[in-house]
MARTORKE-433396 format. One record per residue (C-alpha): residue in one letter; x, y negated, z negated; residue number from 0. Coordinates in pm, 1 decimal, always signed. Layout:
BEGIN
+------+----------+----------+----------+-----+
: type :       xx :       yy :       zz : seq :
+------+----------+----------+----------+-----+
:    a :        X :        Y :        Z : NUM :
...
+------+----------+----------+----------+-----+
//
This chain:
BEGIN
+------+----------+----------+----------+-----+
: type :       xx :       yy :       zz : seq :
+------+----------+----------+----------+-----+
:    m :  -5945.8 :  +9073.3 : -21536.6 :   0 :
:    e :  -5700.6 :  +9150.1 : -21815.9 :   1 :
:    a :  -5730.9 :  +8809.7 : -21983.1 :   2 :
:    n :  -6106.8 :  +8856.6 : -22017.6 :   3 :
:    f :  -6115.3 :  +9157.5 : -22248.8 :   4 :
:    q :  -6119.2 :  +8966.8 : -22576.4 :   5 :
:    r :  -6374.8 :  +8711.4 : -22466.6 :   6 :
:    s :  -6593.5 :  +8980.8 : -22306.5 :   7 :
:    l :  -6579.4 :  +9173.2 : -22633.8 :   8 :
:    a :  -6672.4 :  +8859.4 : -22827.1 :   9 :
:    v :  -6980.0 :  +8813.6 : -22607.4 :  10 :
:    t :  -7089.8 :  +9176.1 : -22636.0 :  11 :
:    l :  -7042.7 :  +9185.4 : -23013.0 :  12 :
:    q :  -7299.3 :  +8907.0 : -23044.3 :  13 :
:    y :  -7560.0 :  +9167.1 : -22945.4 :  14 :
:    e :  -7420.0 :  +9474.1 : -23119.7 :  15 :
:    g :  -7492.3 :  +9346.9 : -23469.2 :  16 :
:    l :  -7299.4 :  +9403.8 : -23791.9 :  17 :
:    w :  -7363.8 :  +9682.4 : -24043.1 :  18 :
:    s :  -7660.4 :  +9914.9 : -24001.2 :  19 :
:    d :  -7746.9 : +10239.3 : -24178.9 :  20 :
:    n :  -8107.2 : +10309.8 : -24089.8 :  21 :
:    p :  -8213.6 : +10672.0 : -24153.0 :  22 :
:    a :  -8436.3 : +10648.0 : -23844.8 :  23 :
:    d :  -8138.5 : +10564.2 : -23622.7 :  24 :
:    p :  -8010.1 : +10884.9 : -23457.8 :  25 :
:    g :  -7664.9 : +10725.5 : -23428.1 :  26 :
:    g :  -7637.5 : +10697.6 : -23802.7 :  27 :
:    a :  -7432.9 : +10432.2 : -23980.6 :  28 :
:    t :  -7303.9 : +10171.6 : -23735.0 :  29 :
:    m :  -7065.0 :  +9879.6 : -23766.0 :  30 :
:    k :  -7051.6 :  +9626.5 : -23481.8 :  31 :
:    g :  -7172.3 :  +9888.7 : -23237.6 :  32 :
:    v :  -6931.1 : +10163.5 : -23351.1 :  33 :
:    t :  -7116.2 : +10464.4 : -23493.5 :  34 :
:    i :  -6989.4 : +10682.8 : -23774.7 :  35 :
:    g :  -6966.5 : +10970.9 : -23525.7 :  36 :
:    t :  -6740.6 : +10773.9 : -23293.8 :  37 :
:    y :  -6525.6 : +10657.1 : -23583.9 :  38 :
:    r :  -6485.9 : +11010.7 : -23718.3 :  39 :
:    r :  -6350.9 : +11128.1 : -23384.5 :  40 :
:    i :  -6057.5 : +10900.7 : -23462.4 :  41 :
:    h :  -6059.4 : +10945.8 : -23842.8 :  42 :
:    p :  -6219.3 : +11286.7 : -23916.6 :  43 :
:    n :  -6256.8 : +11224.9 : -24289.2 :  44 :
:    a :  -6377.8 : +10865.0 : -24267.0 :  45 :
:    t :  -6655.0 : +10753.0 : -24499.9 :  46 :
:    k :  -6923.0 : +10495.9 : -24433.1 :  47 :
:    a :  -6724.7 : +10254.8 : -24647.5 :  48 :
:    d :  -6423.3 : +10307.5 : -24420.4 :  49 :
:    l :  -6633.4 : +10231.5 : -24115.1 :  50 :
:    r :  -6781.0 :  +9921.6 : -24273.8 :  51 :
:    a :  -6427.7 :  +9794.8 : -24345.8 :  52 :
:    i :  -6301.9 :  +9854.9 : -23991.3 :  53 :
:    s :  -6041.0 :  +9598.6 : -23889.2 :  54 :
:    d :  -6084.9 :  +9366.6 : -23592.7 :  55 :
:    a :  -5776.7 :  +9521.2 : -23431.5 :  56 :
:    e :  -5912.0 :  +9875.9 : -23452.7 :  57 :
:    l :  -6255.4 :  +9764.0 : -23338.6 :  58 :
:    a :  -6100.7 :  +9602.9 : -23030.5 :  59 :
:    s :  -5895.2 :  +9916.6 : -22964.1 :  60 :
:    i :  -6206.9 : +10136.6 : -22972.1 :  61 :
:    y :  -6389.9 :  +9912.2 : -22727.9 :  62 :
:    r :  -6089.1 :  +9883.2 : -22498.6 :  63 :
:    q :  -6021.0 : +10257.2 : -22489.6 :  64 :
:    g :  -6383.4 : +10362.4 : -22483.1 :  65 :
:    f :  -6535.2 : +10109.3 : -22244.6 :  66 :
:    w :  -6300.6 :  +9851.8 : -22092.7 :  67 :
:    n :  -6031.1 : +10085.2 : -21962.6 :  68 :
:    p :  -6275.9 : +10343.3 : -21817.8 :  69 :
:    i :  -6437.0 : +10071.6 : -21600.5 :  70 :
:    s :  -6091.6 :  +9937.0 : -21503.7 :  71 :
:    g :  -6185.0 :  +9604.6 : -21656.6 :  72 :
:    d :  -5838.6 :  +9456.3 : -21605.9 :  73 :
:    s :  -5879.6 :  +9484.7 : -21229.1 :  74 :
:    l :  -6234.9 :  +9349.8 : -21202.5 :  75 :
:    a :  -6314.6 :  +8993.0 : -21105.6 :  76 :
:    s :  -6405.6 :  +8747.6 : -21378.0 :  77 :
:    g :  -6775.9 :  +8771.5 : -21456.0 :  78 :
:    v :  -6805.8 :  +9109.4 : -21286.7 :  79 :
:    d :  -6594.8 :  +9250.2 : -21569.3 :  80 :
:    l :  -6828.2 :  +9107.9 : -21833.9 :  81 :
:    a :  -7144.0 :  +9234.0 : -21661.3 :  82 :
:    t :  -7000.4 :  +9584.3 : -21616.8 :  83 :
:    f :  -6850.9 :  +9601.4 : -21966.2 :  84 :
:    d :  -7165.9 :  +9492.1 : -22148.6 :  85 :
:    a :  -7379.2 :  +9728.6 : -21939.6 :  86 :
:    s :  -7140.8 : +10016.1 : -22020.3 :  87 :
:    v :  -7147.7 :  +9945.0 : -22393.7 :  88 :
:    n :  -7526.2 :  +9924.3 : -22391.8 :  89 :
:    s :  -7613.4 : +10204.3 : -22149.3 :  90 :
:    g :  -7301.7 : +10417.2 : -22103.7 :  91 :
:    v :  -6983.8 : +10393.7 : -21898.8 :  92 :
:    g :  -7119.9 : +10624.6 : -21629.5 :  93 :
:    r :  -7415.8 : +10399.4 : -21560.2 :  94 :
:    g :  -7202.3 : +10085.8 : -21580.8 :  95 :
:    k :  -6965.2 : +10218.2 : -21315.2 :  96 :
:    q :  -7257.2 : +10335.9 : -21101.4 :  97 :
:    w :  -7426.2 :  +9994.3 : -21110.3 :  98 :
:    l :  -7095.7 :  +9825.3 : -21029.1 :  99 :
:    a :  -7029.9 : +10049.3 : -20728.3 : 100 :
:    a :  -7383.1 :  +9990.1 : -20596.6 : 101 :
:    s :  -7354.1 :  +9612.7 : -20638.8 : 102 :
:    l :  -7025.5 :  +9530.5 : -20467.1 : 103 :
:    g :  -7030.4 :  +9301.2 : -20165.9 : 104 :
:    g :  -7064.2 :  +8928.9 : -20115.6 : 105 :
:    s :  -6956.3 :  +8679.8 : -20379.2 : 106 :
:    n :  -6864.4 :  +8782.5 : -20731.2 : 107 :
:    a :  -7161.9 :  +8585.2 : -20860.9 : 108 :
:    e :  -7396.4 :  +8788.9 : -20639.6 : 109 :
:    t :  -7233.5 :  +9109.2 : -20763.4 : 110 :
:    v :  -7298.6 :  +9001.0 : -21122.8 : 111 :
:    k :  -7665.1 :  +8934.9 : -21045.9 : 112 :
:    r :  -7710.0 :  +9271.2 : -20872.6 : 113 :
:    i :  -7547.8 :  +9460.8 : -21161.4 : 114 :
:    c :  -7781.8 :  +9292.4 : -21407.9 : 115 :
:    a :  -8086.4 :  +9355.8 : -21188.9 : 116 :
:    k :  -8003.8 :  +9727.6 : -21162.5 : 117 :
:    r :  -7939.1 :  +9746.3 : -21534.5 : 118 :
:    l :  -8270.6 :  +9583.1 : -21617.8 : 119 :
:    s :  -8456.5 :  +9807.9 : -21374.4 : 120 :
:    f :  -8312.7 : +10114.0 : -21549.7 : 121 :
:    m :  -8411.9 :  +9979.2 : -21889.6 : 122 :
:    q :  -8767.0 :  +9912.4 : -21776.2 : 123 :
:    g :  -8803.0 : +10282.2 : -21698.7 : 124 :
:    l :  -8722.1 : +10388.8 : -22054.1 : 125 :
:    k :  -9003.4 : +10493.5 : -22286.8 : 126 :
:    i :  -8878.9 : +10259.1 : -22558.7 : 127 :
:    w :  -8890.1 :  +9957.2 : -22326.1 : 128 :
:    k :  -9219.9 :  +9854.0 : -22484.3 : 129 :
:    n :  -9043.4 :  +9831.2 : -22820.4 : 130 :
:    f :  -8717.1 :  +9667.3 : -22718.3 : 131 :
:    g :  -8789.1 :  +9520.9 : -22374.3 : 132 :
:    k :  -8804.6 :  +9154.8 : -22470.4 : 133 :
:    g :  -8473.9 :  +9169.4 : -22655.8 : 134 :
:    w :  -8305.5 :  +9364.5 : -22377.9 : 135 :
:    a :  -8434.6 :  +9120.6 : -22116.6 : 136 :
:    k :  -8286.1 :  +8827.7 : -22310.1 : 137 :
:    r :  -7951.2 :  +9005.1 : -22343.2 : 138 :
:    v :  -7926.9 :  +9095.1 : -21976.6 : 139 :
:    a :  -8033.6 :  +8744.9 : -21870.4 : 140 :
:    a :  -7770.0 :  +8587.1 : -22094.7 : 141 :
:    i :  -7500.4 :  +8820.8 : -21961.5 : 142 :
:    e :  -7606.7 :  +8741.7 : -21604.8 : 143 :
:    a :  -7587.5 :  +8365.7 : -21663.5 : 144 :
:    k :  -7249.5 :  +8381.7 : -21837.3 : 145 :
:    g :  -7116.9 :  +8624.7 : -21576.5 : 146 :
:    v :  -7216.1 :  +8387.8 : -21295.9 : 147 :
:    a :  -7050.9 :  +8100.4 : -21484.0 : 148 :
:    w :  -6726.8 :  +8296.7 : -21516.3 : 149 :
:    a :  -6743.5 :  +8415.3 : -21155.6 : 150 :
:    t :  -6773.3 :  +8061.8 : -21017.5 : 151 :
:    a :  -6530.6 :  +7891.5 : -21257.2 : 152 :
:    m :  -6205.0 :  +7750.2 : -21128.1 : 153 :
:    p :  -5978.9 :  +7481.5 : -21276.7 : 154 :
:    g :  -6132.6 :  +7142.2 : -21219.4 : 155 :
:    n :  -6469.4 :  +7260.2 : -21087.0 : 156 :
:    e :  -6667.4 :  +7238.1 : -21411.2 : 157 :
:    a :  -6928.2 :  +7016.7 : -21246.0 : 158 :
:    v :  -6977.0 :  +7274.6 : -20969.8 : 159 :
:    v :  -7029.1 :  +7553.6 : -21223.2 : 160 :
:    k :  -7283.1 :  +7346.6 : -21414.6 : 161 :
:    k :  -7471.7 :  +7262.0 : -21095.0 : 162 :
:    t :  -7469.4 :  +7626.7 : -20986.4 : 163 :
:    l :  -7620.5 :  +7732.7 : -21317.6 : 164 :
:    e :  -7881.9 :  +7458.6 : -21303.2 : 165 :
:    n :  -7977.2 :  +7568.0 : -20950.6 : 166 :
:    e :  -8011.5 :  +7929.8 : -21064.8 : 167 :
:    a :  -8229.9 :  +7815.1 : -21354.4 : 168 :
:    s :  -8450.9 :  +7620.8 : -21114.5 : 169 :
:    k :  -8484.7 :  +7914.6 : -20873.3 : 170 :
:    a :  -8572.7 :  +8156.2 : -21153.1 : 171 :
:    a :  -8828.7 :  +7912.1 : -21294.9 : 172 :
:    s :  -8989.5 :  +7872.2 : -20950.9 : 173 :
:    k :  -9012.1 :  +8249.9 : -20912.9 : 174 :
:    a :  -9168.4 :  +8280.1 : -21257.1 : 175 :
:    k :  -9430.0 :  +8018.1 : -21173.8 : 176 :
:    a :  -9512.9 :  +8177.6 : -20838.2 : 177 :
:    q :  -9542.9 :  +8526.0 : -20988.0 : 178 :
:    k :  -9763.0 :  +8403.4 : -21270.9 : 179 :
:    g :  -9982.3 :  +8222.6 : -21019.3 : 180 :
:    a : -10006.8 :  +8529.6 : -20796.4 : 181 :
:    g : -10107.9 :  +8739.9 : -21094.7 : 182 :
:    g : -10377.8 :  +8490.2 : -21179.6 : 183 :
:    v : -10511.1 :  +8484.8 : -20824.1 : 184 :
:    i : -10530.0 :  +8863.7 : -20812.9 : 185 :
:    a : -10693.6 :  +8881.4 : -21154.4 : 186 :
:    g : -10945.1 :  +8613.7 : -21057.2 : 187 :
:    g : -11028.5 :  +8775.8 : -20729.3 : 188 :
:    g : -10862.3 :  +8509.8 : -20513.2 : 189 :
:    a : -11172.9 :  +8291.4 : -20493.1 : 190 :
:    g : -11392.9 :  +8585.5 : -20414.7 : 191 :
:    s : -11150.4 :  +8765.6 : -20186.3 : 192 :
:    t : -11201.2 :  +9095.3 : -20371.5 : 193 :
:    q : -11578.8 :  +9084.7 : -20356.6 : 194 :
:    a : -11603.7 :  +9300.5 : -20046.5 : 195 :
:    p : -11364.3 :  +9568.6 : -20180.9 : 196 :
:    v : -11550.5 :  +9570.7 : -20512.0 : 197 :
:    e : -11881.1 :  +9625.1 : -20333.8 : 198 :
:    h : -11721.1 :  +9899.5 : -20126.4 : 199 :
:    f : -11589.2 : +10078.5 : -20434.0 : 200 :
:    q : -11923.5 : +10045.5 : -20606.2 : 201 :
:    h : -12077.2 : +10231.5 : -20316.6 : 202 :
:    t : -11811.7 : +10502.2 : -20319.0 : 203 :
:    g : -11797.0 : +10540.7 : -20696.1 : 204 :
:    s : -11428.7 : +10438.0 : -20709.5 : 205 :
:    l : -11461.3 : +10097.2 : -20873.5 : 206 :
:    i : -11273.2 : +10208.1 : -21183.1 : 207 :
:    v : -10977.9 : +10323.2 : -20974.7 : 208 :
:    f : -10976.9 :  +9991.7 : -20791.2 : 209 :
:    l : -10981.3 :  +9792.5 : -21114.6 : 210 :
:    v : -10699.2 : +10001.4 : -21261.5 : 211 :
:    i : -10486.5 :  +9929.7 : -20953.7 : 212 :
:    v : -10563.8 :  +9558.7 : -20975.8 : 213 :
:    a : -10478.3 :  +9555.4 : -21346.2 : 214 :
:    a : -10145.6 :  +9730.9 : -21276.6 : 215 :
:    i : -10054.5 :  +9478.1 : -21008.2 : 216 :
:    v : -10150.3 :  +9186.0 : -21231.1 : 217 :
:    g :  -9949.7 :  +9331.4 : -21519.3 : 218 :
:    f :  -9646.1 :  +9377.6 : -21296.0 : 219 :
:    m :  -9663.1 :  +9021.2 : -21164.9 : 220 :
:    i :  -9702.6 :  +8875.1 : -21512.9 : 221 :
:    w :  -9411.2 :  +9080.2 : -21643.1 : 222 :
:    r :  -9189.0 :  +8976.2 : -21351.0 : 223 :
:    s :  -9285.9 :  +8619.5 : -21431.1 : 224 :
:    h :  -9170.1 :  +8673.2 : -21788.7 : 225 :
:    i :  -8838.5 :  +8821.5 : -21670.5 : 226 :
:    n :  -8766.7 :  +8525.3 : -21445.9 : 227 :
:    k :  -8874.4 :  +8280.5 : -21715.2 : 228 :
:    t :  -8620.9 :  +8448.7 : -21943.5 : 229 :
:    r :  -8352.9 :  +8423.7 : -21673.3 : 230 :
:    a :  -8432.7 :  +8055.4 : -21622.1 : 231 :
:    a :  -8390.6 :  +7988.6 : -21993.7 : 232 :
:    a :  -8059.7 :  +8176.0 : -22002.7 : 233 :
:    y :  -7919.3 :  +7986.1 : -21704.8 : 234 :
:    a :  -8034.7 :  +7654.1 : -21850.5 : 235 :
:    a :  -7868.9 :  +7734.6 : -22184.2 : 236 :
:    e :  -7544.5 :  +7834.5 : -22013.9 : 237 :
:    a :  -7548.0 :  +7518.4 : -21805.0 : 238 :
:    a :  -7595.7 :  +7308.8 : -22118.0 : 239 :
:    a :  -7297.4 :  +7483.1 : -22277.6 : 240 :
:    q :  -7061.7 :  +7383.6 : -21993.6 : 241 :
+------+----------+----------+----------+-----+
//
């Protein structure tokens, strides 16, 4: 919705950082998420000093024209706009719009959760996930929790919003516990349940393949547990902020 642009931008800028000029960064010098290349498309002769001194008004204009307007942020429901905007800034407008289109249906809160799930799934497939995964997971979880809070907020229903967030935190924590437990059972052989398969693979010479599969399943379950633990923490923090 139109009134949400400034507060959506404020949320996203918490993750985009301030000034950065790392030679290893292919984007080059960056100020609050705006790269020198992007800035020079507007000001061809701009220097790094010009970018570093960018005004709040121009920064907002770049984000509105480059991300908010392309996703039709003014027309999106509260919470859905934040989830789509932050995803577009982080992963591109095309992907943000794609995840939005694939997530519509049901309540706005459910749409927010589906957008964030699709976004996280995409990120997990990137080669640099192992380097940035934990930070990305925290960002997406925080956006999901705040998006759900905005989607369920109405005048006078603050207690309902807080309860909704607390319930989401509890559900995510339960999932995390169950997934961690399942990973442990698989890793431990489920009280001997894998003994027969192990003996079979020993006879066929495929024990290594079997153990690799088990390790992959255990790793997946433990990682899903971590993701849901992160979501639980984000929902709990958002509930506390209400």
